[in-house]
Each structure stands twice: as C-alpha cells, then as structure tokens.
C-alpha positions as CSV (number, residue, x, y, z in Angstrom):
1,M,115.6,98.9,102.2
2,I,119.4,99.0,101.9
3,V,122.3,98.0,104.2
4,E,123.1,101.6,105.2
5,E,119.8,102.0,106.9
6,I,120.4,99.3,109.6
7,M,124.1,98.7,109.7
8,T,126.2,99.4,112.8
9,R,128.4,102.5,112.1
10,K,130.6,102.6,115.2
11,V,132.5,99.4,114.4
12,I,134.8,97.8,117.0
13,T,137.9,96.7,115.0
14,I,141.3,95.1,115.6
15,K,144.7,95.0,113.8
16,S,146.2,91.9,112.4
17,S,149.3,92.4,114.6
18,D,147.1,92.3,117.8
19,T,146.8,89.2,119.9
20,L,143.9,86.7,120.2
21,Y,143.8,87.7,123.9
22,K,143.0,91.3,122.9
23,A,140.4,90.1,120.3
24,Q,138.6,87.9,122.8
25,S,138.7,90.7,125.4
26,L,137.1,93.2,122.9
27,M,134.4,90.7,122.0
28,V,133.5,90.0,125.7
29,K,133.6,93.7,126.6
30,N,131.4,94.8,123.7
31,S,129.1,91.7,123.6
32,I,130.0,91.0,119.9
33,R,131.2,87.9,118.0
34,H,132.9,89.4,115.0
35,L,135.8,91.9,114.6
36,P,136.8,93.4,111.3
37,V,140.6,93.4,111.0
38,V,141.7,96.8,109.6
39,Q,144.8,98.8,108.8
40,K,144.2,102.5,108.3
41,K,140.4,101.8,107.9
42,E,141.1,99.4,105.0
43,L,139.8,95.9,105.6
44,E,142.3,93.1,105.8
45,G,140.0,90.4,107.1
46,I,137.6,89.4,109.9
47,I,138.1,87.3,113.0
48,T,135.2,85.7,114.9
49,E,134.5,84.0,118.2
50,S,134.6,80.6,116.5
51,D,138.0,81.4,114.9
52,I,139.4,82.0,118.4
53,R,137.8,78.8,119.7
54,G,139.2,76.9,116.8
55,A,142.7,78.1,117.5
56,F,142.6,75.9,120.7
57,V,140.8,72.8,119.4
58,Q,142.9,69.8,120.1
59,N,143.8,67.3,117.3
60,D,146.5,64.8,116.7
61,K,148.8,67.3,115.0
62,I,148.8,70.0,117.8
63,S,147.9,68.0,120.9
64,S,151.5,68.1,122.0
65,R,151.6,71.9,121.6
66,V,148.3,72.8,123.3
67,A,149.8,73.2,126.7
68,I,152.1,76.0,125.4
69,L,149.5,77.8,123.3
70,D,149.1,81.3,124.8
71,P,146.5,83.7,123.4
72,K,148.7,86.6,124.5
73,N,151.4,85.4,122.0
74,M,149.0,84.3,119.2
75,K,148.5,86.9,116.5
76,V,145.1,87.7,114.8
77,A,146.8,87.5,111.4
78,D,147.3,83.8,111.8
79,F,143.6,83.0,112.5
80,M,141.5,85.6,110.8
81,T,139.6,85.1,107.5
82,S,141.3,87.1,104.8
83,N,139.2,88.5,101.9
84,P,135.8,88.0,103.7
85,Q,132.5,88.5,102.1
86,I,131.6,92.2,102.0
87,V,128.7,94.5,101.0
88,Q,128.3,98.1,100.0
89,P,126.1,100.6,101.9
90,D,123.6,100.6,99.0
91,T,123.3,96.8,98.9
92,N,119.8,95.6,99.2
93,I,119.0,94.0,102.6
94,E,117.7,90.9,100.7
95,D,121.0,90.5,98.9
96,A,122.9,90.9,102.1
97,A,120.7,88.3,103.8
98,L,121.2,85.9,101.0
99,L,125.0,86.3,101.3
100,I,124.9,85.5,105.0
101,Y,122.7,82.5,104.4
102,K,124.6,81.0,101.5
103,N,128.0,81.5,103.2
104,K,126.8,80.5,106.7
105,I,128.4,83.5,108.3
106,G,127.2,85.9,111.0
107,S,128.1,89.3,109.7
108,L,129.2,91.3,106.7
109,P,131.7,94.3,106.8
110,V,130.3,97.3,104.9
111,I,132.8,98.9,102.5
112,K,132.8,102.2,100.7
113,D,135.7,103.5,98.6
114,N,137.8,100.7,100.0
115,K,137.2,101.9,103.6
116,L,135.3,100.1,106.4
117,V,132.2,102.2,107.1
118,G,130.0,99.7,109.0
119,I,129.1,96.1,109.7
120,I,125.7,94.3,109.4
121,S,125.0,91.2,111.3
122,I,122.4,88.5,111.3
123,L,121.0,90.0,114.5
124,D,120.5,93.3,112.8
125,M,118.4,91.5,110.1
126,L,116.5,89.6,112.7
127,G,115.7,92.9,114.5
128,L,114.5,94.4,111.2
129,F,112.2,91.4,110.6
130,I,110.8,91.6,114.1
131,D,110.1,95.3,113.7
132,L,108.5,94.9,110.3
133,M,106.3,92.1,111.6
134,G,105.3,94.1,114.6
135,I,106.0,91.2,116.9
136,I,107.1,93.2,119.8
137,H,104.3,95.7,119.5
138,S,100.8,95.3,120.9
139,S,98.7,94.3,117.9
140,S,95.8,92.3,116.6
141,R,95.7,89.9,113.7
142,V,93.2,88.9,111.1
143,D,93.8,85.9,108.7
144,V,91.9,86.1,105.5
145,I,91.5,83.5,102.8
146,M,91.4,85.1,99.3
147,G,92.2,84.5,95.7
148,K,95.7,85.4,94.5
149,E,94.5,88.3,92.2
150,P,95.8,91.7,93.3
151,K,92.2,93.1,93.4
152,N,91.4,90.9,96.3
153,F,94.3,92.2,98.4
154,E,93.4,95.7,97.5
155,A,89.8,95.2,98.5
156,V,90.6,93.7,101.9
157,S,93.2,96.5,102.5
158,K,90.6,99.1,101.7
159,I,88.1,97.6,104.1
160,I,90.7,97.6,106.9
161,H,91.7,101.2,106.2
162,D,88.0,102.3,106.0
163,H,87.5,100.7,109.4
164,G,90.1,103.2,110.7
165,L,92.8,100.6,111.3
166,N,96.5,100.7,110.3
167,I,98.2,97.6,108.8
168,I,101.5,97.0,110.5
169,S,102.6,94.1,108.3
170,V,101.2,91.4,106.0
171,G,102.4,87.8,105.7
172,M,101.1,85.0,103.5
173,S,101.1,81.3,103.1
174,P,99.5,78.7,100.7
175,Y,95.9,77.7,101.4
176,A,95.9,73.9,101.8
177,K,92.4,73.4,100.3
178,S,92.9,75.4,97.1
179,K,95.9,76.2,95.0
180,K,94.1,79.2,93.7
181,K,93.9,80.8,97.1
182,Q,96.3,82.0,99.8
183,V,96.0,83.0,103.5
184,Y,97.0,86.5,104.2
185,F,97.9,87.4,107.8
186,F,97.1,91.1,108.5
187,R,98.8,92.4,111.6
188,L,96.9,95.5,112.8
189,D,97.0,98.1,115.5
190,L,95.6,96.7,118.7
191,C,91.8,96.6,118.3
192,E,88.6,94.6,118.7
193,T,88.3,92.5,115.5
194,A,84.7,91.4,115.6
195,S,83.2,94.3,113.6
196,L,86.0,94.1,111.1
197,V,85.4,90.4,110.6
198,K,81.8,91.0,109.9
199,K,82.6,93.6,107.3
200,L,85.1,91.3,105.6
201,E,82.7,88.4,105.5
202,K,79.8,90.6,104.3
203,S,82.1,91.5,101.4
204,G,82.6,87.9,100.5
205,F,85.9,87.1,102.2
206,K,86.5,84.2,104.5
207,V,88.2,85.0,107.8
208,L,90.1,82.0,109.0
209,N,91.2,83.4,112.3
210,A,91.0,86.7,114.3
211,I,93.1,87.7,117.3
212,D,92.4,90.8,119.4
C-alpha cells in the first residue's frame, strides 16, 4: 500500500507571513495539530501545536518578555520547521511509518512535482492498522500453533476457507515453548469456532485459543 491511498488530500495550510493566532485558530477549528506552511502550493515548512506552545514556554532568557508576547503579532515564519521530512504519493506506507517513528513527528507533507498534494499523519496510519486488523468489526479469532514452514500456513488457510470463512487479518508471535514454531492469530468473520477447531486439530494443528 502507498501513501496516496490513505493520505488527506484536502489539506488545511497557512502562510509563513500569517500569525500564530491564526495558526492556532485553524488547528482548533479543524481539530488538527499540524499545518503545512505553503506559498503558491510550494511547501516552505510545517508548524505544529507543540511549536506554538513552545513559543510561550518561559525560560531565563525570555521571562522578562513573556508578558508582551502576543500571538496576533508573532509570525509563523519565526516558529515553523523549515525543510520538514516529506514523502511522495507513491512512497510505501511502511517507509512513511518508519520516517515518522525515527524522527518522532506526527505527520508528513506529501509532495509531487514540488507541490503539496496531501498530508499523512500518525492517526491515518493507526486507522489503517485498526482496519487491517479488523479490530472495530465484529469478528472471531483462532490462535494456531504451527511450524514456520509456509506449507503449514497454507494448509491452515485452506481449512479455514473450506469451512466457508473469510480471513480478515493474520498476526503472529513467537511460540515460547519452541523456537521452531510460531503462534498465528487468525481474525475471521464472526462465527462459531468449535467446528473449525475440531477440523484444525484433526489435521494435526494445535489450537491455542478460540474466541467466538
């Protein structure tokens, strides 16, 4: 999957000459935490909710000036991050997620032909993960212990499909009692799992857990 498939296309932006007051107002109004800073659709930087908060953090150097700081007179250009991390529309989601993780940031502007075409945030990626895992959908789950050879996964998948069930997602984790095996978590359409468990165990697979 690529960035273009889940990015936000209608991006709320701001100019570097605008004030922090306007930036904060836009964030509150649109329930967002990041504003790309653009000039004629070209990205100049990004300003975040934390950037705005940081502009008013008191320290020894500015404590005497805090009283006169006025967000209506403070310019975005003075507090934005210039040359932020960016991605292309065809960037893989995994690569975008790694950029966000490594740089400890909340979003990535999406650039094509030097123009801003979207933005992707950590919430977009979380939403994708939740959707792929079927967490918000009514579902059942069967946890199966099996060897790491692909033939085992294929055999279990076939048993599930032959049982008339759809696999929503599959997760896996090491099996504590054997390095040669793993536990596969099959999330399925909502169903009664008892008969499926019997078929799996009859075929030689150990079912660790089953949730209707």
